[in-house]
C-alpha positions as CSV (number, residue, x, y, z in Angstrom):
1,M,99.9,130.9,106.6
2,P,98.8,128.6,109.5
3,L,98.1,125.5,107.4
4,D,100.4,124.1,104.8
5,L,99.0,121.2,102.7
6,V,101.8,119.5,100.8
7,V,100.8,117.0,98.0
8,P,103.7,115.5,96.0
9,D,103.1,113.9,92.6
10,L,99.8,115.7,91.9
11,L,101.4,117.9,89.1
12,L,102.9,115.7,86.5
13,D,105.5,116.5,83.9
14,A,105.2,115.8,80.2
15,G,106.6,112.3,80.5
16,A,103.7,111.1,82.7
17,P,101.0,108.9,81.1
18,A,98.4,111.0,79.2
19,S,95.5,109.5,81.2
20,L,97.0,111.0,84.4
21,R,97.8,114.4,82.9
22,E,94.3,114.6,81.4
23,A,92.6,113.8,84.7
24,R,90.2,116.6,85.9
25,L,89.9,117.5,89.5
26,P,87.1,120.1,89.8
27,W,87.7,121.2,93.4
28,A,91.5,121.5,93.0
29,E,91.0,123.4,89.8
30,R,88.5,125.8,91.5
31,W,90.9,126.7,94.3
32,L,94.0,126.9,92.2
33,A,92.2,129.4,90.0
34,R,91.3,131.5,93.1
35,A,94.6,131.3,94.8
36,D,97.7,133.6,94.6
37,R,100.2,131.3,92.9
38,Q,104.0,131.4,93.0
39,R,106.7,129.0,91.7
40,S,109.7,128.0,93.8
41,E,112.9,126.5,92.3
42,I,112.8,123.8,95.0
43,R,112.4,120.4,93.3
44,G,110.6,117.5,95.0
45,L,109.3,116.7,98.4
46,E,112.6,115.9,100.0
47,S,114.2,119.3,99.1
48,W,111.0,121.1,100.2
49,L,111.1,119.5,103.6
50,A,114.8,120.2,104.0
51,A,114.1,123.9,103.4
52,A,111.1,123.9,105.7
53,F,112.9,122.3,108.6
54,Q,116.2,124.1,107.9
55,V,118.3,121.0,107.3
56,P,121.2,121.4,104.9
57,E,121.2,119.2,101.8
58,P,122.1,116.5,101.1
59,M,120.1,115.4,104.0
60,P,121.1,112.3,106.0
61,V,117.8,110.7,104.9
62,A,118.5,107.3,106.5
63,A,119.2,108.7,110.0
64,I,116.1,111.0,109.8
65,T,113.6,108.5,108.6
66,L,114.9,105.9,111.0
67,G,114.1,108.5,113.7
68,G,110.5,108.5,112.5
69,D,110.3,104.7,112.1
70,A,112.0,103.5,115.2
71,G,113.2,106.5,117.2
72,P,116.5,108.5,116.9
73,R,119.7,106.4,117.0
74,E,123.3,107.4,117.0
75,G,125.8,106.3,114.4
76,L,126.2,106.4,110.6
77,W,123.2,105.1,108.8
78,L,122.3,104.1,105.2
79,R,118.9,103.2,103.8
80,A,119.2,99.7,102.4
81,D,115.8,99.6,100.7
82,P,114.4,96.4,99.1
83,V,114.3,96.7,95.3
84,H,113.7,94.7,92.2
85,M,116.6,94.8,89.7
86,R,115.4,93.9,86.2
87,I,118.2,92.6,83.9
88,G,118.1,93.7,80.3
89,Q,120.3,92.9,77.4
90,D,122.8,95.7,78.1
91,S,121.6,97.2,81.3
92,V,120.1,96.6,84.7
93,S,117.1,98.8,85.7
94,L,115.8,99.5,89.2
95,H,112.3,99.3,90.6
96,D,111.4,100.2,94.2
97,A,109.2,98.7,96.9
98,S,106.1,100.2,95.3
99,I,105.8,97.3,92.9
100,L,106.9,94.7,95.5
101,R,104.4,94.9,98.4
102,V,106.9,93.5,100.8
103,T,105.4,92.0,104.0
104,A,106.8,92.4,107.5
105,A,107.6,88.7,107.6
106,E,109.5,88.8,104.3
107,A,111.4,91.9,105.4
108,A,112.4,90.2,108.7
109,A,113.6,87.0,107.0
110,L,115.6,88.8,104.3
111,V,117.2,91.2,106.7
112,E,118.2,88.4,109.1
113,S,120.0,86.7,106.2
114,L,121.7,90.0,105.2
115,Q,122.9,90.4,108.8
116,D,124.4,86.9,108.8
117,L,126.2,87.6,105.5
118,F,127.7,91.0,106.4
119,A,128.2,90.7,110.2
120,G,132.0,90.3,109.6
121,D,132.0,93.8,108.0
122,G,130.5,95.4,111.0
123,L,127.2,96.2,109.3
124,E,124.0,96.2,111.3
125,F,120.8,95.7,109.4
126,H,117.3,96.7,110.6
127,A,113.8,96.6,109.0
128,P,111.4,98.7,111.2
129,A,109.1,99.1,108.1
130,P,108.6,96.5,105.3
131,A,109.5,99.0,102.6
132,R,112.3,100.8,104.4
133,W,115.4,99.0,105.6
134,Y,118.4,100.4,107.2
135,V,122.1,99.5,107.9
136,R,124.4,101.0,110.5
137,V,127.9,101.5,109.0
138,P,131.2,101.6,110.8
139,A,133.2,104.9,111.0
140,G,135.1,105.6,107.8
141,E,132.9,103.2,105.7
142,L,130.1,105.4,104.5
143,P,130.0,105.3,100.7
144,R,129.0,107.8,98.1
145,T,125.5,106.9,96.9
146,T,122.7,107.9,94.5
147,R,119.2,108.7,95.8
148,L,116.8,105.9,95.2
149,D,114.4,108.3,93.3
150,D,117.2,109.3,91.0
151,A,118.1,105.7,90.2
152,L,114.6,104.4,89.5
153,G,114.1,103.0,86.0
154,R,117.7,103.9,85.0
155,N,120.7,101.7,84.1
156,I,122.4,101.4,87.5
157,F,125.9,100.5,86.3
158,R,127.2,104.0,86.9
159,L,125.1,104.7,90.0
160,L,126.4,102.0,92.3
161,P,127.7,103.0,95.8
162,A,131.4,103.5,96.1
163,G,133.6,104.2,99.2
164,D,137.2,104.7,100.2
165,G,137.2,102.3,103.1
166,R,137.8,98.6,103.3
167,I,134.2,97.6,102.3
168,N,133.8,97.1,98.6
169,W,130.2,98.4,98.1
170,G,129.9,97.2,94.5
171,S,130.8,93.7,95.6
172,A,128.4,94.0,98.5
173,I,125.6,94.7,96.0
174,T,126.6,91.6,94.0
175,E,126.7,89.4,97.2
176,T,123.3,90.7,98.2
177,Q,121.8,89.8,94.8
178,M,123.2,86.3,95.0
179,L,121.8,85.8,98.5
180,M,118.4,87.3,97.9
181,S,117.7,85.8,94.5
182,A,118.0,82.2,95.9
183,H,116.3,83.0,99.2
184,P,113.2,81.0,100.3
185,V,111.3,84.3,100.4
186,N,111.8,84.8,96.7
187,V,111.2,81.1,95.9
188,A,107.8,81.5,97.5
189,R,107.2,84.8,95.7
190,E,108.1,83.2,92.4
191,G,105.5,80.5,93.0
192,E,102.9,83.2,93.6
193,G,103.9,85.1,90.4
194,L,105.3,88.1,92.4
195,P,108.4,90.1,91.4
196,A,111.5,89.1,93.3
197,I,112.9,91.2,96.1
198,N,116.3,90.5,94.6
199,S,118.6,93.3,95.9
200,V,118.8,96.4,98.2
201,W,119.7,100.0,97.3
202,F,122.1,101.8,99.6
203,W,121.5,105.6,99.8
204,G,120.8,108.6,102.1
205,G,123.8,108.1,104.3
206,G,124.9,110.1,107.3
207,A,124.4,110.8,111.0
208,L,121.6,112.7,112.7
209,P,121.7,116.4,112.0
210,A,122.9,118.6,114.9
211,A,119.6,120.4,115.0
212,V,116.2,120.3,113.3
213,R,114.0,123.4,113.6
214,S,110.3,123.3,112.9
215,P,108.1,126.2,112.0
216,Y,105.1,123.9,112.8
217,V,103.4,123.0,116.1
218,L,101.6,120.0,114.6
219,V,102.5,117.6,111.7
220,H,100.0,115.2,110.0
221,A,102.0,112.9,107.7
222,G,102.5,109.3,106.6
223,D,105.7,110.2,104.7
224,A,108.7,108.8,106.6
225,L,110.9,111.8,106.1
226,A,108.3,114.3,107.3
227,R,107.6,112.1,110.3
228,G,111.3,111.8,111.1
229,L,111.9,115.5,110.9
230,A,108.9,116.2,113.2
231,T,110.2,113.6,115.6
232,L,113.7,115.1,115.7
233,A,112.2,118.6,116.1
234,G,110.1,117.5,119.0
235,V,106.9,118.5,117.2
236,R,103.5,116.8,118.0
237,L,103.0,114.2,115.3
238,V,99.8,112.4,114.4
239,D,98.7,109.9,111.7
240,P,97.8,111.2,108.3
241,A,94.6,113.2,108.2
242,Q,92.5,112.0,105.3
243,D,89.6,114.3,106.2
244,P,90.1,118.0,106.8
245,S,87.9,117.9,109.9
246,C,90.7,115.9,111.6
247,V,93.1,118.8,111.5
248,E,93.0,121.1,114.5
249,P,92.8,124.9,114.1
250,V,95.6,126.7,115.7
251,R,96.2,130.2,117.0
252,A,98.2,132.6,114.7
253,P,101.1,132.6,114.2
254,E,101.2,128.8,114.9
255,R,101.3,126.6,111.9
256,V,100.2,123.1,110.9
257,L,101.8,120.9,108.3
258,V,99.9,118.1,106.4
259,V,101.8,115.9,103.9
260,D,99.5,113.8,101.9
261,D,101.6,111.4,99.8
262,R,99.0,108.9,98.7
263,L,99.6,109.6,95.0
264,T,103.3,108.7,95.2
265,A,103.1,104.9,95.6
266,A,100.6,104.6,92.8
267,L,102.8,106.7,90.4
268,R,106.0,104.8,91.2
269,G,104.2,101.5,90.9
270,G,102.9,102.4,87.4
271,D,99.3,101.9,88.5
272,E,97.3,104.5,86.6
273,Q,93.9,103.5,87.9
274,A,95.2,103.7,91.5
275,W,96.6,107.2,90.9
276,I,93.3,108.4,89.4
277,A,91.3,106.9,92.2
278,A,93.6,108.5,94.8
279,A,93.6,111.9,93.1
280,T,89.8,111.8,92.9
281,A,89.5,110.8,96.6
282,L,91.9,113.7,97.5
283,D,89.8,116.1,95.5
284,E,86.6,115.0,97.2
285,S,88.0,115.0,100.7
286,W,90.7,117.7,101.0
287,F,90.2,120.0,98.0
288,S,86.5,120.2,98.3
289,R,86.9,121.8,101.7
290,L,89.8,124.1,101.2
291,G,87.6,127.2,101.4
292,E,86.4,126.1,104.8
293,A,90.0,125.3,105.8
294,A,91.1,128.8,104.8
295,E,88.5,130.3,107.1
296,R,89.3,128.0,110.0
297,F,93.1,128.5,109.8
298,D,93.1,132.0,108.5
299,G,94.7,130.8,105.3
300,V,96.0,127.8,103.5
301,R,99.1,127.2,101.4
302,L,98.7,124.4,98.9
303,V,102.3,123.2,98.1
304,L,102.7,120.9,95.1
305,P,106.3,119.7,94.7
306,G,107.3,118.4,91.3
307,A,110.3,117.1,89.5
308,R,111.1,120.6,87.9
309,D,109.9,123.0,90.6
310,T,107.2,123.6,93.2
311,L,103.9,125.4,92.9
312,V,102.8,127.2,96.0
313,A,99.1,128.4,95.9
314,T,98.1,130.6,98.8
315,L,94.4,130.8,99.7
316,S,93.4,133.6,102.0
317,P,89.9,133.6,103.6
318,S,88.8,136.1,101.0
319,A,90.0,134.0,98.1
320,R,86.9,131.9,98.1
321,W,84.9,134.9,96.7
322,R,87.0,135.2,93.6
323,W,84.2,133.9,91.4
324,L,85.4,135.2,88.1
325,R,88.8,133.6,87.9
326,K,88.9,131.1,85.1
327,R,89.6,127.4,85.9
328,M,92.2,125.5,84.0
329,P,93.0,121.8,83.8
330,M,95.6,120.5,86.3
331,A,98.1,119.9,83.5
332,A,98.2,123.6,82.9
333,Y,99.9,124.1,86.2
334,A,102.6,121.5,85.7
């Protein structure tokens, strides 16, 4: 199909808040009822993008997203994302930048201090985006890590990075916490009642993949991984399209990819009202016009990656006339 519309975190599992699972999206429900639906064993946006761009997993996420944020760079890279570690009685849980709202000035100041602290270890920190930080690692020092998504909300004691080189990555996390907890940036945030940016999470390590092949001629995405893959594949990349009219029709068999990840930050930040507002806006902008899009592009695939699997709903131009198919609540598709 010429147009793939990918929307992560729309279909929610049983552990999600009831208010979100009970949300009704009339247009999405209409088109899901009329589509030809299949389920894929692929779990999550990251794995779906890896398959679409033919990059073996585990992907070197840091090198790829850095390519989208600041251009491709040689070397071994890790994400060093700003996080909030919450200390409990018997555990330490992790929360990502979705609850922090890190500013560019805060990111620059904290990364400068990290660079001073770890310069002797040969680490090279960069913060091209406030919520995405990076560190270049010397050869032989890349640690084994846990994906940030897999660590969120969990006790991190058994998830800390570990390597076989001279850098003790567990100690590096401790030193980072000590530095950042007392940093002027966090002193100011405490005065404003904001959660501290009190550590980083190292993950997604590796070098640029040898090749990235794209089935798409055009990519609309705000997601850093999608943008990085498009950049490395040499595909035309534009800002996220919030309105279907912004997406250009193409000639078959050319294909267009749209990744709309506006629901993800709200879900990770625990902001139920923001998720509902974003889902409603998505329904009124994109989903209300899927029938028109199916005509313009000679078909649309609505791809909904979830934690358990991925639902792929294919809308052919004729699908809009399937009047008799019964609508179901969104939760029925999760």
